[in-house]
KOLMAR-344116 format. One record per residue: residue in one letter; z, y, x of N, C-alpha, C in turn. Coordinates in nm, 3 decimals, always signed. Atoms other than C-alpha are relative to their C-alpha. Layout:
N
{a, {Z, Y, X}, {Z, Y, X}, {Z, Y, X}}
...
//
This chain:
199
{x, {-0.154, -0.063, -0.043}, {-1.159, +1.657, -1.133}, {+0.078, -0.081, +0.072}}
{x, {-0.048, +0.026, -0.072}, {-0.987, +1.562, -0.862}, {+0.165, -0.050, -0.023}}
{x, {-0.170, +0.009, +0.031}, {-0.664, +1.367, -0.846}, {+0.091, -0.044, +0.122}}
{x, {-0.094, -0.017, -0.082}, {-0.383, +1.417, -0.641}, {+0.039, -0.162, +0.011}}
{x, {-0.032, +0.097, +0.004}, {-0.278, +1.122, -0.441}, {+0.039, +0.033, +0.132}}
{x, {-0.070, +0.036, -0.172}, {-0.065, +1.036, -0.109}, {+0.023, -0.150, +0.016}}
{x, {-0.004, +0.133, -0.051}, {-0.062, +0.725, +0.118}, {+0.151, +0.005, +0.083}}
{x, {-0.085, +0.081, -0.128}, {+0.193, +0.521, +0.345}, {-0.065, -0.095, +0.049}}
{x, {+0.102, +0.091, +0.000}, {+0.045, +0.278, +0.568}, {+0.158, -0.091, +0.122}}
{x, {-0.091, +0.088, -0.066}, {+0.240, -0.022, +0.774}, {-0.129, -0.042, +0.127}}
{x, {+0.115, +0.083, -0.058}, {+0.020, -0.221, +1.065}, {-0.123, -0.052, -0.044}}
{x, {+0.074, +0.101, +0.029}, {-0.140, -0.429, +0.856}, {-0.091, +0.099, -0.117}}
{x, {+0.115, -0.054, +0.175}, {-0.252, -0.211, +0.522}, {+0.059, +0.133, +0.000}}
{x, {-0.028, -0.141, +0.070}, {-0.270, +0.148, +0.381}, {+0.005, -0.005, -0.110}}
{x, {-0.006, +0.062, +0.160}, {-0.097, +0.178, +0.045}, {-0.046, +0.164, -0.054}}
{x, {+0.051, -0.165, +0.032}, {-0.267, +0.486, -0.155}, {+0.013, -0.021, -0.147}}
{x, {-0.034, +0.027, +0.171}, {-0.151, +0.585, -0.488}, {-0.035, +0.147, -0.067}}
{x, {+0.028, -0.139, +0.041}, {-0.313, +0.829, -0.684}, {+0.019, -0.005, -0.132}}
{x, {-0.060, -0.039, +0.074}, {-0.135, +0.988, -0.970}, {-0.084, +0.054, -0.105}}
{x, {+0.088, -0.062, +0.140}, {-0.349, +0.957, -1.309}, {+0.057, -0.134, -0.145}}
{x, {-0.050, +0.041, +0.154}, {-0.131, +0.922, -1.599}, {-0.036, -0.111, -0.093}}
{x, {+0.050, +0.080, +0.134}, {-0.218, +0.652, -1.875}, {-0.123, -0.030, +0.055}}
{x, {+0.085, +0.023, -0.130}, {-0.491, +0.534, -1.648}, {-0.066, -0.108, -0.110}}
{x, {-0.005, +0.089, +0.044}, {-0.672, +0.282, -1.838}, {-0.019, -0.126, +0.061}}
{x, {+0.051, +0.094, -0.138}, {-0.736, -0.040, -1.639}, {-0.181, -0.057, -0.050}}
{x, {+0.153, +0.077, +0.040}, {-1.045, -0.164, -1.856}, {-0.069, +0.117, +0.040}}
{x, {+0.119, -0.114, +0.011}, {-1.198, +0.200, -1.783}, {-0.017, +0.048, +0.151}}
{x, {-0.020, -0.097, -0.125}, {-1.094, +0.261, -1.399}, {-0.106, -0.079, +0.091}}
{x, {+0.049, +0.036, -0.063}, {-1.321, +0.166, -1.160}, {-0.002, +0.040, +0.168}}
{x, {-0.084, -0.003, -0.109}, {-1.223, +0.124, -0.798}, {-0.148, -0.082, +0.081}}
{x, {+0.041, +0.099, -0.043}, {-1.479, +0.027, -0.552}, {+0.032, +0.024, +0.206}}
{x, {-0.030, +0.021, -0.142}, {-1.413, -0.090, -0.164}, {-0.137, -0.017, +0.078}}
{x, {+0.108, +0.015, -0.112}, {-1.639, -0.027, +0.178}, {+0.045, +0.034, +0.118}}
{x, {-0.026, -0.028, -0.077}, {-1.578, -0.070, +0.490}, {+0.133, +0.139, +0.027}}
{x, {-0.018, -0.163, +0.005}, {-1.500, +0.305, +0.542}, {+0.012, +0.123, -0.077}}
{x, {-0.077, -0.099, +0.178}, {-1.424, +0.439, +0.160}, {+0.018, -0.044, -0.096}}
{x, {-0.027, +0.070, +0.122}, {-1.334, +0.406, -0.098}, {-0.027, +0.143, -0.116}}
{x, {+0.049, -0.093, +0.111}, {-1.448, +0.572, -0.450}, {+0.083, -0.038, -0.139}}
{x, {-0.047, -0.039, +0.152}, {-1.208, +0.596, -0.773}, {-0.045, +0.095, -0.105}}
{x, {+0.001, -0.084, +0.133}, {-1.315, +0.650, -1.118}, {+0.070, -0.011, -0.129}}
{x, {-0.067, -0.028, +0.121}, {-1.216, +0.716, -1.421}, {+0.022, +0.118, -0.116}}
{x, {+0.120, -0.132, +0.083}, {-1.374, +0.932, -1.715}, {-0.048, +0.069, +0.092}}
{x, {+0.041, -0.056, -0.098}, {-1.440, +1.229, -1.523}, {+0.084, +0.081, +0.120}}
{x, {-0.092, +0.032, -0.113}, {-1.181, +1.189, -1.283}, {-0.040, -0.096, +0.195}}
{x, {-0.005, +0.020, -0.099}, {-1.287, +1.110, -0.935}, {+0.040, +0.023, +0.099}}
{x, {-0.047, -0.054, -0.101}, {-1.165, +1.077, -0.604}, {-0.094, -0.133, +0.072}}
{x, {+0.108, -0.008, -0.147}, {-1.394, +0.998, -0.285}, {+0.112, +0.009, +0.128}}
{x, {-0.011, +0.068, -0.101}, {-1.214, +0.864, +0.049}, {-0.087, -0.051, +0.131}}
{x, {+0.078, +0.016, -0.095}, {-1.439, +0.954, +0.284}, {+0.049, +0.068, +0.178}}
{x, {-0.036, +0.161, -0.038}, {-1.448, +0.844, +0.614}, {+0.161, -0.042, +0.041}}
{x, {-0.137, +0.080, -0.035}, {-1.151, +0.621, +0.621}, {+0.026, +0.011, +0.221}}
{x, {-0.087, +0.018, -0.153}, {-0.937, +0.658, +0.973}, {-0.052, -0.116, +0.019}}
{x, {-0.009, +0.159, -0.073}, {-1.020, +0.299, +1.038}, {-0.073, -0.080, -0.112}}
{x, {+0.094, +0.094, +0.136}, {-1.261, +0.012, +0.860}, {+0.115, -0.114, -0.054}}
{x, {-0.058, +0.134, +0.070}, {-1.093, -0.197, +0.584}, {-0.039, -0.098, +0.008}}
{x, {+0.039, +0.063, +0.061}, {-1.141, -0.520, +0.451}, {-0.050, -0.009, -0.117}}
{x, {-0.013, +0.045, +0.138}, {-1.323, -0.508, +0.106}, {-0.028, -0.125, -0.045}}
{x, {-0.043, +0.130, +0.112}, {-1.296, -0.862, -0.028}, {+0.220, -0.001, +0.029}}
{x, {-0.146, +0.034, +0.022}, {-0.908, -0.858, +0.049}, {+0.087, +0.126, +0.001}}
{x, {-0.080, -0.116, +0.077}, {-0.809, -0.480, -0.028}, {+0.038, -0.045, -0.200}}
{x, {-0.040, +0.032, +0.194}, {-0.635, -0.507, -0.459}, {+0.090, +0.130, -0.028}}
{x, {-0.035, -0.077, +0.101}, {-0.552, -0.314, -0.664}, {+0.128, +0.021, -0.128}}
{x, {-0.146, +0.036, +0.143}, {-0.260, -0.236, -0.983}, {-0.003, +0.119, -0.058}}
{x, {-0.067, -0.142, +0.055}, {-0.268, +0.012, -1.206}, {+0.124, +0.033, -0.147}}
{x, {-0.116, -0.028, +0.122}, {+0.058, +0.145, -1.402}, {-0.045, +0.134, -0.079}}
{x, {+0.005, -0.145, +0.056}, {+0.143, +0.413, -1.649}, {+0.004, +0.122, +0.045}}
{x, {+0.009, -0.100, -0.086}, {+0.170, +0.637, -1.389}, {-0.076, +0.018, +0.093}}
{x, {+0.115, -0.075, -0.084}, {+0.000, +0.612, -1.106}, {-0.091, -0.206, +0.012}}
{x, {+0.067, +0.060, -0.036}, {-0.299, +0.382, -0.972}, {+0.022, -0.052, +0.179}}
{x, {-0.043, -0.003, -0.122}, {-0.172, +0.192, -0.619}, {-0.114, -0.068, +0.067}}
{x, {+0.125, +0.027, -0.086}, {-0.436, +0.115, -0.394}, {+0.053, -0.061, +0.129}}
{x, {-0.001, +0.033, -0.138}, {-0.405, -0.148, -0.094}, {-0.075, -0.011, +0.042}}
{x, {+0.138, +0.003, -0.041}, {-0.621, -0.097, +0.175}, {+0.009, -0.079, +0.126}}
{x, {-0.020, +0.068, -0.099}, {-0.617, -0.403, +0.404}, {-0.058, +0.040, +0.171}}
{x, {+0.117, +0.010, -0.159}, {-0.742, -0.304, +0.787}, {-0.001, -0.085, +0.043}}
{x, {+0.095, +0.122, -0.058}, {-0.977, -0.521, +0.987}, {+0.071, +0.025, +0.105}}
{x, {-0.095, +0.083, -0.087}, {-0.761, -0.445, +1.275}, {+0.180, +0.097, -0.003}}
{x, {-0.117, -0.045, +0.043}, {-0.399, -0.366, +1.311}, {+0.079, +0.054, +0.130}}
{x, {-0.046, -0.143, -0.076}, {-0.250, -0.056, +1.393}, {+0.051, +0.111, -0.082}}
{x, {-0.050, -0.088, +0.060}, {-0.128, +0.268, +1.285}, {-0.128, +0.116, -0.027}}
{x, {+0.137, -0.135, -0.002}, {-0.422, +0.563, +1.162}, {+0.086, +0.121, +0.010}}
{x, {-0.034, -0.119, -0.081}, {-0.194, +0.829, +1.216}, {-0.037, +0.109, -0.096}}
{x, {+0.092, -0.069, +0.073}, {-0.393, +0.978, +0.931}, {-0.109, -0.085, -0.137}}
{x, {+0.063, +0.143, +0.067}, {-0.598, +0.855, +0.592}, {-0.160, +0.020, +0.007}}
{x, {+0.181, +0.012, -0.016}, {-0.930, +1.021, +0.627}, {+0.042, +0.071, +0.115}}
{x, {+0.029, -0.010, -0.104}, {-1.086, +1.128, +0.963}, {-0.122, -0.015, +0.088}}
{x, {+0.122, +0.062, -0.084}, {-1.381, +1.160, +1.170}, {-0.020, -0.065, +0.122}}
{x, {+0.034, +0.109, -0.106}, {-1.292, +0.999, +1.458}, {-0.065, -0.130, -0.011}}
{x, {+0.096, +0.150, +0.001}, {-1.467, +0.672, +1.573}, {+0.020, -0.065, -0.030}}
{x, {-0.056, +0.131, +0.011}, {-1.426, +0.368, +1.447}, {+0.003, -0.107, +0.116}}
{x, {+0.013, +0.135, -0.115}, {-1.281, +0.137, +1.761}, {-0.053, -0.102, -0.040}}
{x, {+0.114, +0.125, +0.005}, {-1.483, -0.160, +1.531}, {-0.125, +0.059, -0.028}}
{x, {+0.110, -0.037, +0.072}, {-1.773, +0.007, +1.485}, {-0.068, -0.042, +0.123}}
{x, {+0.106, +0.105, -0.135}, {-1.952, -0.087, +1.868}, {+0.065, -0.100, +0.064}}
{x, {-0.031, +0.115, -0.010}, {-1.738, -0.397, +1.921}, {-0.032, -0.128, -0.056}}
{x, {+0.031, +0.133, +0.071}, {-1.776, -0.759, +1.821}, {+0.128, +0.006, -0.021}}
{x, {-0.130, +0.004, +0.078}, {-1.482, -0.911, +1.652}, {+0.097, -0.026, +0.077}}
{x, {-0.047, +0.070, -0.141}, {-1.413, -1.125, +1.957}, {+0.054, +0.096, +0.076}}
{x, {-0.053, -0.072, -0.116}, {-1.319, -0.844, +2.143}, {+0.085, +0.100, -0.053}}
{x, {-0.096, -0.094, +0.007}, {-1.119, -0.626, +1.925}, {+0.116, +0.031, +0.032}}
{x, {-0.117, +0.041, -0.066}, {-0.818, -0.541, +2.058}, {+0.129, -0.003, -0.087}}
{x, {-0.191, +0.062, +0.151}, {-0.453, -0.687, +1.861}, {+0.093, +0.025, +0.052}}
{x, {-0.135, -0.043, -0.078}, {-0.145, -0.543, +1.983}, {+0.072, -0.148, +0.033}}
{x, {-0.041, +0.110, -0.021}, {+0.040, -0.761, +2.150}, {+0.134, -0.004, +0.000}}
{x, {-0.113, +0.035, +0.040}, {+0.383, -0.723, +1.985}, {-0.006, -0.153, -0.052}}
{x, {+0.044, +0.084, +0.100}, {+0.429, -1.028, +1.800}, {+0.117, +0.004, -0.092}}
{x, {-0.078, +0.062, +0.074}, {+0.759, -0.999, +1.613}, {-0.037, +0.145, -0.085}}
{x, {+0.014, -0.139, +0.135}, {+0.699, -0.746, +1.283}, {+0.131, +0.097, +0.014}}
{x, {-0.095, -0.039, +0.021}, {+0.891, -0.478, +1.357}, {+0.068, +0.063, -0.183}}
{x, {-0.126, +0.023, +0.129}, {+1.121, -0.452, +0.980}, {+0.002, +0.171, -0.029}}
{x, {-0.061, -0.166, +0.003}, {+1.248, -0.093, +1.080}, {-0.031, +0.069, -0.056}}
{x, {+0.086, -0.053, +0.047}, {+0.991, +0.085, +1.124}, {-0.074, +0.034, -0.173}}
{x, {+0.060, -0.002, +0.129}, {+0.836, -0.021, +0.793}, {+0.028, +0.061, -0.100}}
{x, {-0.071, -0.007, +0.131}, {+1.143, +0.052, +0.578}, {-0.007, +0.128, +0.058}}
{x, {+0.017, -0.119, -0.041}, {+1.126, +0.394, +0.762}, {-0.087, +0.100, -0.068}}
{x, {+0.083, -0.098, +0.062}, {+0.789, +0.477, +0.646}, {-0.002, -0.035, -0.201}}
{x, {+0.056, -0.004, +0.111}, {+0.831, +0.323, +0.271}, {+0.131, +0.128, -0.030}}
{x, {-0.149, -0.074, +0.034}, {+1.197, +0.511, +0.225}, {-0.125, +0.134, +0.054}}
{x, {+0.006, -0.136, +0.044}, {+0.997, +0.808, +0.336}, {-0.109, +0.099, -0.083}}
{x, {+0.091, -0.062, +0.158}, {+0.693, +0.771, +0.120}, {+0.064, +0.011, -0.130}}
{x, {-0.056, -0.008, +0.167}, {+0.936, +0.772, -0.186}, {+0.115, +0.079, +0.043}}
{x, {-0.117, -0.172, +0.008}, {+1.163, +1.117, -0.068}, {+0.025, -0.013, -0.142}}
{x, {-0.026, -0.093, +0.131}, {+1.330, +1.246, -0.373}, {-0.134, +0.138, -0.005}}
{x, {+0.119, -0.084, -0.058}, {+1.035, +1.463, -0.507}, {+0.055, +0.099, -0.167}}
{x, {-0.012, -0.066, +0.132}, {+1.053, +1.753, -0.827}, {-0.035, -0.051, -0.061}}
{x, {+0.076, +0.027, +0.084}, {+0.925, +1.657, -1.156}, {-0.151, +0.061, +0.005}}
{x, {+0.137, -0.013, -0.021}, {+0.606, +1.880, -1.055}, {-0.082, -0.112, +0.143}}
{x, {+0.073, +0.079, -0.197}, {+0.527, +1.707, -0.673}, {-0.025, -0.120, -0.083}}
{x, {+0.009, +0.123, +0.049}, {+0.573, +1.352, -0.866}, {+0.070, -0.019, -0.177}}
{x, {+0.000, -0.011, +0.117}, {+0.495, +1.306, -1.218}, {+0.130, -0.111, -0.033}}
{x, {-0.112, +0.104, +0.033}, {+0.705, +0.947, -1.160}, {+0.147, -0.021, +0.036}}
{x, {-0.159, -0.046, -0.009}, {+1.058, +1.116, -1.090}, {+0.061, -0.059, -0.113}}
{x, {-0.120, +0.026, +0.094}, {+1.340, +0.944, -1.244}, {-0.044, -0.190, -0.056}}
{x, {+0.013, +0.165, +0.007}, {+1.138, +0.597, -1.253}, {+0.016, -0.038, +0.176}}
{x, {-0.070, +0.043, -0.151}, {+1.163, +0.456, -0.854}, {+0.089, +0.060, +0.054}}
{x, {-0.093, -0.154, -0.117}, {+1.295, +0.750, -0.709}, {+0.126, -0.049, -0.090}}
{x, {-0.144, +0.004, +0.119}, {+1.592, +0.703, -0.952}, {+0.079, -0.110, +0.041}}
{x, {-0.096, +0.150, -0.021}, {+1.705, +0.367, -0.817}, {+0.000, +0.021, +0.163}}
{x, {+0.030, +0.007, -0.166}, {+1.575, +0.446, -0.438}, {+0.150, -0.016, +0.040}}
{x, {-0.219, +0.004, -0.113}, {+2.005, +0.568, -0.368}, {-0.033, -0.127, +0.032}}
{x, {-0.009, +0.080, +0.045}, {+2.046, +0.269, -0.523}, {+0.007, -0.172, +0.119}}
{x, {+0.067, +0.109, -0.105}, {+1.849, +0.007, -0.280}, {+0.028, +0.042, +0.117}}
{x, {-0.031, -0.034, -0.081}, {+1.899, +0.243, -0.005}, {+0.111, -0.037, +0.095}}
{x, {-0.124, +0.055, -0.070}, {+2.271, +0.184, +0.044}, {+0.016, -0.124, +0.037}}
{x, {+0.006, +0.137, -0.087}, {+2.218, -0.202, -0.011}, {-0.070, -0.072, +0.108}}
{x, {+0.114, +0.025, -0.090}, {+1.949, -0.176, +0.255}, {+0.127, +0.023, +0.149}}
{x, {-0.102, -0.032, -0.087}, {+2.221, +0.013, +0.478}, {+0.079, -0.080, +0.049}}
{x, {-0.118, +0.053, -0.036}, {+2.518, -0.186, +0.443}, {-0.054, -0.218, +0.018}}
{x, {+0.093, +0.201, -0.026}, {+2.279, -0.542, +0.479}, {+0.053, -0.017, +0.123}}
{x, {-0.008, -0.009, -0.159}, {+2.306, -0.719, +0.770}, {-0.163, -0.079, +0.015}}
{x, {+0.106, +0.094, -0.018}, {+1.980, -0.874, +0.926}, {-0.099, -0.016, -0.043}}
{x, {+0.146, +0.139, +0.085}, {+1.839, -1.144, +0.769}, {+0.015, +0.030, -0.130}}
{x, {-0.011, -0.059, +0.141}, {+1.908, -0.939, +0.409}, {-0.095, +0.104, +0.008}}
{x, {+0.049, -0.174, +0.007}, {+1.743, -0.621, +0.560}, {-0.160, -0.079, +0.009}}
{x, {+0.102, +0.025, -0.040}, {+1.431, -0.871, +0.692}, {-0.046, -0.085, -0.176}}
{x, {+0.004, +0.044, +0.125}, {+1.423, -1.044, +0.362}, {-0.023, +0.114, -0.107}}
{x, {+0.036, -0.093, +0.032}, {+1.418, -0.724, +0.202}, {-0.160, +0.099, -0.034}}
{x, {+0.173, -0.013, -0.069}, {+1.071, -0.597, +0.375}, {-0.081, -0.067, -0.003}}
{x, {+0.091, +0.093, +0.003}, {+0.928, -0.913, +0.357}, {-0.064, +0.001, -0.117}}
{x, {+0.042, -0.025, +0.153}, {+0.924, -0.954, +0.030}, {-0.066, +0.077, -0.120}}
{x, {+0.078, -0.105, +0.042}, {+0.868, -0.603, -0.081}, {-0.158, +0.027, +0.072}}
{x, {+0.142, -0.036, -0.106}, {+0.523, -0.577, +0.162}, {-0.047, -0.122, -0.043}}
{x, {+0.126, +0.103, +0.035}, {+0.396, -0.908, +0.049}, {+0.001, -0.006, -0.146}}
{x, {-0.035, -0.001, +0.114}, {+0.505, -0.858, -0.265}, {-0.127, +0.059, -0.098}}
{x, {+0.042, -0.160, +0.068}, {+0.286, -0.551, -0.347}, {+0.119, +0.147, -0.074}}
{x, {-0.179, -0.081, +0.035}, {+0.656, -0.410, -0.416}, {+0.002, -0.028, -0.133}}
{x, {-0.062, +0.033, +0.161}, {+0.710, -0.624, -0.732}, {+0.113, -0.094, +0.055}}
{x, {-0.093, +0.072, -0.047}, {+0.956, -0.825, -0.535}, {+0.099, +0.048, +0.099}}
{x, {-0.034, -0.044, -0.126}, {+1.226, -0.748, -0.354}, {+0.118, -0.080, +0.003}}
{x, {-0.087, +0.101, -0.037}, {+1.488, -1.021, -0.224}, {+0.030, +0.022, +0.117}}
{x, {-0.095, -0.043, -0.146}, {+1.776, -1.011, +0.012}, {+0.031, -0.150, +0.029}}
{x, {-0.005, +0.121, -0.010}, {+1.733, -1.367, +0.029}, {-0.049, -0.026, +0.157}}
{x, {+0.101, +0.036, -0.120}, {+1.633, -1.471, +0.399}, {-0.085, -0.111, +0.000}}
{x, {+0.025, +0.141, +0.058}, {+1.645, -1.818, +0.345}, {-0.088, -0.034, -0.062}}
{x, {+0.088, +0.040, +0.099}, {+1.420, -1.828, +0.080}, {-0.150, +0.062, +0.058}}
{x, {+0.095, -0.075, -0.016}, {+1.193, -1.580, +0.191}, {-0.091, -0.042, +0.110}}
{x, {+0.069, +0.053, -0.149}, {+1.125, -1.739, +0.541}, {-0.111, -0.069, -0.004}}
{x, {+0.090, +0.096, +0.021}, {+0.924, -1.970, +0.416}, {-0.131, -0.016, -0.028}}
{x, {+0.119, -0.011, -0.006}, {+0.634, -1.852, +0.312}, {-0.031, +0.181, -0.110}}
{x, {+0.045, -0.159, +0.091}, {+0.423, -1.527, +0.117}, {+0.077, +0.023, -0.127}}
{x, {-0.108, -0.040, +0.153}, {+0.685, -1.363, -0.177}, {-0.193, -0.001, -0.050}}
{x, {+0.154, +0.018, +0.119}, {+0.440, -1.432, -0.499}, {-0.009, +0.197, -0.024}}
{x, {+0.005, -0.129, +0.055}, {+0.317, -1.114, -0.672}, {+0.056, -0.003, -0.136}}
{x, {-0.071, +0.014, +0.139}, {+0.492, -1.058, -0.980}, {+0.002, +0.156, -0.069}}
{x, {+0.005, -0.132, +0.026}, {+0.401, -0.706, -1.148}, {+0.087, -0.050, -0.144}}
{x, {-0.114, -0.022, +0.127}, {+0.628, -0.559, -1.430}, {-0.101, -0.049, -0.116}}
{x, {+0.073, -0.018, +0.114}, {+0.528, -0.647, -1.768}, {-0.080, +0.129, -0.037}}
{x, {+0.081, -0.096, +0.093}, {+0.316, -0.453, -1.948}, {-0.152, +0.051, +0.143}}
{x, {+0.136, -0.046, -0.106}, {+0.080, -0.401, -1.587}, {-0.093, -0.153, +0.022}}
{x, {+0.041, +0.190, -0.084}, {-0.146, -0.644, -1.422}, {-0.060, +0.001, +0.143}}
{x, {+0.067, -0.033, -0.123}, {-0.270, -0.711, -1.077}, {-0.125, -0.060, +0.057}}
{x, {+0.138, -0.005, -0.045}, {-0.618, -0.695, -0.947}, {-0.008, -0.004, +0.124}}
{x, {+0.066, -0.001, -0.147}, {-0.764, -0.810, -0.670}, {-0.142, +0.060, -0.034}}
{x, {+0.103, -0.075, -0.030}, {-1.036, -0.579, -0.573}, {-0.161, -0.096, -0.018}}
{x, {+0.128, +0.041, -0.015}, {-1.400, -0.652, -0.609}, {-0.088, +0.089, +0.126}}
{x, {+0.032, -0.041, -0.081}, {-1.562, -0.645, -0.291}, {-0.184, +0.087, -0.004}}
{x, {+0.110, -0.109, +0.015}, {-1.894, -0.365, -0.312}, {-0.147, -0.108, +0.101}}
{x, {+0.097, +0.061, -0.074}, {-2.126, -0.631, -0.110}, {-0.041, -0.152, -0.078}}
{x, {+0.004, +0.133, +0.075}, {-2.072, -0.926, -0.341}, {-0.114, +0.045, -0.111}}
//
């Protein structure tokens, strides 16, 4: 039995939402491989293969929520895939890690990240997304705050949201710029680091 899923991406990672309402964290099995992700929960399964690019299995994480399971796939090479699955040649397959091309851009493009997140969270009907009324009900409120904010506040919101896996949203750039924002899952949910298929 296949499961509906969707994704959005930044240069550093691809976030996949698997809509499996009421998934039992103890029975969810997720296996991360360099170009493949396998999700199993009872008789439901989802295999994403081949991924458009390589991921780092040891760095990937997931959370099991009441409505969906969210996977955070950490890319080996920064850059946009432009899709989740595809048989395009893996740019890392025939190159040593020392010669892996990296983007020249030194400054993170927070505006682009914002556009991706807002596009992924656009309003949907209850049929399209069983989570409607949850996160998407407060999006207009956060969009207004973001639209009216100064550049430092926007940077703080985007950095805190992306580094905390969507569990924290701060508007205080002076505090957020000091280091990585800590993951704080909501009460009743648990944050899990993925287990590598190689361990």
